[in-house]
Backbone as numpy.savetxt, mean C-alpha at the origin, in Angstrom:
# Nx Ny Nz CAx CAy CAz Cx Cy Cz
-17.60 9.52 7.74 -17.19 7.96 8.23 -15.85 7.79 7.44
-15.07 7.28 8.06 -13.59 6.90 7.70 -13.39 5.31 7.90
-12.84 4.54 6.80 -12.50 3.29 7.19 -11.05 2.81 6.62
-10.43 2.34 7.12 -9.28 2.30 7.01 -8.73 0.44 6.75
-7.64 0.30 5.90 -7.24 -1.03 5.71 -5.60 -0.62 5.84
-4.92 -1.90 6.41 -3.55 -1.62 6.60 -2.55 -3.27 5.60
-1.87 -2.99 4.94 -1.30 -4.22 4.56 0.10 -4.29 5.48
0.59 -4.83 5.97 1.75 -4.83 6.86 3.10 -6.03 6.02
4.13 -5.23 6.53 5.20 -6.02 5.78 5.19 -6.56 4.67
5.52 -6.00 3.85 5.24 -6.44 2.11 6.84 -6.10 1.79
7.16 -7.11 0.81 8.55 -7.16 0.85 9.18 -6.65 -0.46
9.26 -5.10 -0.29 9.35 -3.81 -0.85 9.63 -2.62 -0.15
10.29 -1.61 -0.86 10.81 -0.70 -0.27 9.68 0.32 -0.29
9.43 0.70 0.87 8.35 1.83 0.49 8.60 3.03 -0.46
9.95 3.56 -0.61 10.13 4.24 -1.95 9.59 4.13 -2.93
9.64 2.78 -3.31 8.96 2.27 -4.62 7.65 2.39 -4.86
7.15 2.33 -3.96 5.26 2.74 -3.67 5.01 3.96 -3.50
5.60 4.71 -2.97 5.09 6.38 -2.58 4.60 7.01 -4.16
5.11 6.94 -5.27 4.51 7.47 -6.56 3.39 7.02 -6.64
3.13 5.83 -6.71 1.69 5.08 -7.16 0.76 5.79 -6.21
1.16 5.59 -4.59 -0.13 6.23 -3.92 -0.29 7.48 -4.16
0.70 8.18 -4.18 0.55 10.21 -4.29 -0.52 9.91 -5.45
-0.85 9.25 -6.25 -1.24 9.31 -7.77 -2.89 8.48 -7.71
-2.89 7.84 -6.48 -4.32 7.84 -6.52 -5.07 8.34 -5.17
-4.64 9.30 -4.32 -5.18 9.71 -3.67 -6.16 10.98 -3.84
-7.25 10.94 -3.34 -8.38 12.02 -4.03 -9.16 11.56 -5.18
-9.11 10.44 -5.47 -9.73 9.67 -6.64 -10.81 8.98 -6.00
-11.52 8.64 -6.71 -12.86 7.85 -6.55 -12.20 6.28 -6.07
-13.04 5.34 -5.42 -12.32 4.17 -5.35 -12.48 3.34 -6.68
-13.33 3.59 -7.59 -13.46 3.09 -9.06 -12.02 3.54 -9.95
-11.83 4.55 -9.89 -10.79 5.32 -10.58 -9.56 4.68 -10.07
-9.26 4.85 -8.92 -8.07 4.67 -8.28 -7.76 2.96 -8.40
-8.45 1.86 -8.46 -8.35 0.68 -8.81 -8.06 0.31 -10.65
-8.88 1.25 -10.97 -8.37 1.38 -12.80 -6.94 1.68 -12.87
-6.34 3.00 -11.96 -4.96 3.23 -12.22 -4.09 2.28 -11.79
-4.44 1.79 -10.81 -3.47 0.32 -9.91 -3.56 -0.65 -11.11
-4.60 -1.02 -11.66 -4.82 -2.13 -12.06 -4.14 -1.90 -13.47
-3.70 -0.95 -14.27 -3.07 -1.25 -15.33 -1.64 -0.70 -15.07
-1.28 -0.19 -13.69 0.16 -0.09 -13.39 1.05 -1.30 -13.63
2.22 -1.03 -14.30 3.32 -2.29 -14.44 3.90 -2.65 -12.98
4.00 -1.76 -11.73 4.92 -1.83 -10.79 4.13 -2.81 -9.98
5.30 -3.37 -9.20 4.90 -4.32 -8.04 3.67 -3.50 -6.61
4.09 -2.34 -6.52 3.51 -1.90 -5.61 1.93 -1.60 -6.03
1.56 -1.99 -7.31 0.31 -1.96 -7.96 -0.35 -2.99 -7.20
-0.28 -4.18 -7.54 -0.62 -5.50 -6.59 -0.94 -5.20 -5.07
-0.23 -4.51 -4.40 -0.33 -4.45 -3.07 -1.24 -3.24 -2.73
-1.01 -2.33 -3.55 -1.98 -1.32 -3.37 -3.43 -1.66 -3.60
-3.50 -2.52 -4.73 -4.80 -3.13 -5.45 -5.48 -3.95 -4.23
-4.75 -4.80 -3.34 -5.45 -5.87 -2.34 -5.80 -4.75 -1.21
-4.98 -3.67 -0.71 -5.09 -3.10 0.06 -6.67 -2.04 0.03
-7.20 -1.75 -1.40 -7.72 -0.98 -1.32 -8.67 -1.83 -1.40
-9.14 -3.10 -1.90 -10.28 -4.10 -2.05 -10.43 -4.40 -0.61
-9.33 -4.49 0.28 -9.56 -4.75 1.58 -10.43 -3.47 2.18
-10.14 -2.14 2.29 -10.91 -1.35 2.45 -12.43 -1.11 1.93
-12.68 -1.42 0.85 -13.72 -1.59 0.29 -14.71 -2.24 0.97
-14.15 -3.65 1.34 -14.88 -4.36 1.92 -15.49 -4.11 3.14
-13.79 -3.56 4.07 -14.39 -3.12 5.41 -15.44 -2.09 5.30
-15.51 -1.22 4.07 -16.51 -0.01 4.32 -18.03 -0.88 4.10
-17.84 -1.85 3.14 -19.07 -2.46 2.73 -19.93 -3.25 4.10
-19.00 -4.22 4.68 -19.65 -5.53 5.62 -19.69 -4.65 6.91
-18.63 -3.78 7.47 -18.52 -3.31 8.47 -19.37 -1.99 8.84
-19.27 -1.11 7.86 -19.88 0.01 8.07 -21.21 0.52 7.36
-21.52 -0.40 6.53 -22.73 -0.39 6.03 -22.64 0.72 4.98
-21.83 1.05 4.11 -21.57 2.38 3.43 -21.38 2.04 1.93
-21.97 3.18 0.82 -22.07 2.94 -0.25 -20.72 2.61 -0.88
-20.90 1.73 -1.76 -19.23 1.87 -2.47 -19.23 2.61 -3.23
-20.12 2.94 -4.27 -19.96 3.98 -5.20 -19.82 5.23 -4.84
-20.04 5.97 -3.44 -19.72 7.09 -3.15 -18.04 7.44 -2.09
-17.66 6.05 -2.46 -16.43 6.39 -1.66 -15.16 6.73 -2.18
-14.21 7.80 -1.74 -12.98 8.25 -2.05 -12.09 8.36 -1.40
-11.01 7.91 -1.97 -9.55 7.48 -1.31 -8.74 8.82 -0.41
-9.23 8.95 0.75 -8.51 10.17 1.19 -7.38 10.33 1.62
-6.65 8.90 1.87 -4.98 8.84 2.36 -4.46 7.71 1.44
-3.55 7.60 1.06 -2.83 6.43 0.44 -1.47 6.40 0.81
-0.74 5.68 1.50 0.62 5.83 2.14 1.46 4.51 2.01
2.83 4.55 1.59 3.49 3.59 2.11 4.46 3.68 3.02
4.67 3.32 4.30 5.36 3.66 5.33 6.78 2.27 5.32
7.86 2.92 5.87 8.85 2.03 6.22 8.45 1.08 7.11
8.71 0.04 7.13 8.82 -1.17 7.83 9.85 -1.63 8.36
10.03 -2.87 9.21 11.36 -3.45 9.42 12.07 -3.81 8.46
13.80 -3.89 8.80 14.43 -4.56 8.01 15.44 -5.35 8.51
15.29 -6.23 7.24 15.77 -8.16 7.56 17.36 -7.59 7.33
18.03 -8.08 7.75 19.52 -7.59 8.05 20.50 -9.26 7.61
20.92 -8.94 6.34 21.62 -10.30 5.89 22.91 -9.74 5.32
23.93 -10.75 5.33 25.14 -10.58 4.91 25.69 -11.07 3.92
26.63 -10.28 3.02 26.97 -11.07 1.72 28.77 -11.09 1.85
28.86 -12.30 1.83 30.29 -12.89 1.92 31.29 -11.85 1.00
32.46 -11.80 1.59 33.18 -10.94 0.85 34.99 -11.54 0.89
35.73 -10.88 0.54 37.24 -11.58 0.38 37.62 -11.36 1.79
38.61 -12.45 2.12 39.42 -12.62 3.25 38.67 -12.83 4.62
37.11 -13.49 4.43 36.27 -13.66 5.63 35.41 -12.62 5.91
35.79 -11.53 5.50 34.91 -10.49 5.82 33.36 -10.43 5.22
32.48 -9.66 5.59 31.09 -9.43 5.31 30.68 -8.31 4.88
29.86 -7.98 3.79 28.99 -6.99 3.85 27.48 -7.00 3.97
27.12 -6.01 5.03 25.96 -5.97 5.17 24.66 -5.58 4.07
23.67 -6.18 4.36 22.37 -6.15 3.25 21.23 -5.91 3.99
20.62 -4.70 3.64 19.44 -4.26 4.30 18.38 -4.72 3.38
17.43 -5.50 3.65 16.37 -6.10 2.78 14.95 -5.20 3.29
14.38 -4.46 2.82 13.41 -3.70 3.45 12.05 -4.08 3.22
11.53 -3.63 4.19 9.69 -4.32 4.42 8.97 -3.00 4.39
7.89 -2.92 3.84 6.72 -1.69 4.30 5.56 -1.67 4.33
4.62 -1.07 4.80 3.21 -1.15 5.22 2.12 -0.37 4.75
1.39 -0.75 3.93 0.29 -0.37 3.21 -0.64 0.39 3.81
-0.90 1.64 3.97 -2.11 2.25 4.73 -3.23 2.76 3.34
-4.38 2.98 3.41 -5.35 2.97 2.54 -6.39 3.66 3.81
-7.06 4.71 3.48 -8.08 5.41 4.26 -8.85 5.76 3.06
-10.04 5.54 3.33 -11.33 5.96 2.55 -12.59 6.61 3.17
-13.16 7.74 2.63 -13.77 8.31 3.24 -15.18 8.40 2.29
-16.68 9.02 2.87 -17.84 8.62 1.89 -18.06 10.54 1.88
-17.26 11.08 1.91 -17.32 12.34 2.00 -18.21 13.35 3.05
-18.65 12.75 3.99 -19.49 13.16 5.02 -18.90 13.91 6.20
């Protein structure tokens, strides 16, 4: 049985979250939460919230045992980009792309 949780439109580039997401894949939920809890990265708070949401989905919607869950997939995907402009000399402007990302976590009970 697989359970998913997705956090959309996080104000961070996906590139910054991918190393932490790779580190958590394949671990049990308890170990993954420990790693995320002690990480100083901004991605850790987003990944922690998504992991806890996936655990709540597994517990309440699917009636799965939380202790037996493992992180099957943990991904930070690109989201939309907010386009802004930075004023430059002589009335011109330089574009700025403020990136957003989506965090997806898939948990499995190993059956």
